[in-house]
N, C-alpha and C positions, 0 to 999 in steps of 0.2 A: 488840690482840695485838702482841706485839713482833715485830721483823723476823727474829730468829733462829729463833722458833717457825714463823713462816711458811715459812721456807726449809726446815725439817725436814719440814713437811707437804708442801710441793712436791717434795721429794726422795723421800718416801715413795710419792707417786703416781706418780712417774717410774719407779720400779722395779717397780710392781705389774704383773703380766701382763695383757695385753689380749687378749681373745679376739676373733677375727674369724670370720665365717662362711667355710667352705671351700667353694669352688665347684668342682664336678666338672662336666667337660664333654668332648666329643669334637670334634676338628677333623679333617676330611677334605679332601685336596687333590685336585682333578680339573679337567678341562676341563668345559665346559658343552656338552651335546649338543643340547639343544633347550629351549624354554620354552613354557609354556601360561599364558596369562591368560585368565580367564573364570569361569564358574560363580559369579556374585555376587561377584566381586572376588578370587578366589583366584589365586595366582601358583604354579605348579608349575616347578621347575628340574630338569632331567634331566641325569644324569651318564652317561658312557660305561660305567661299571661296572655299570649297572643301578640305581644308587641315585637317589633323588630327594628334594628338599625341598619342603615345602608352606608357603607364607607365607599367612596368612589375611588377609582384607580389613580387619581391624581393627589389624593390625600397623603401628605408626607408621613403620617403616622399609620398607614395602613397596615404595613408588615408588622409593627409592634402591637397593634390592636388585634391583628389575627393570632399572633402568638399568645397574648394575654387571654383572649376568648377561648382559644384551644386548651390552654392550661386550666382555665375555670372549668370548662366542660370535662375534661379527663380527670380533674382532681375534685370534682363536685364542689367547687368554690363559688361564691357570690361575686358579682360584679356591680359597679355603679356606673351606669352610662349617663353622660352628660349631653343634652340637646340644647341647642341655641335658644330656642323659644322658651318663653316663660308659660307656665301652667300647662304644659304638655300632658296629655293622657297617656300613661306609661303603657297602656294596652294598644296603642296605635301601631298598626303595622306599616312597615316601609319608610320610617322616618329618615329623611335625607339630610336633616340639620344636625348630624352628629358632631359633637366636639371632642369627645375623649371618653376614656374608660379607666376605672379604678379597678384593680384586682384586689379583692378582700381576702 
């Protein structure tokens, strides 16, 4: 294949639209009111607005999230919790679609 043909093929791929999955999620900012750990490895993080996030025992981020939530609670810091669903009411208790936590 000649160099000119290869360049035209490369250019054609460069302008082709690429699709990527769209991720919808909800982030809620709050203080941490209390934390529960138990019931076979579950961690519940409760927020002052009545909402709570549930982290299952098989979540690979569970220990890190527990440490961050404990830090937020003891240092009076805010967190941003991310849920998988779009348009979540942040005051919903027992959300199991927890994705992650920011410590602010």
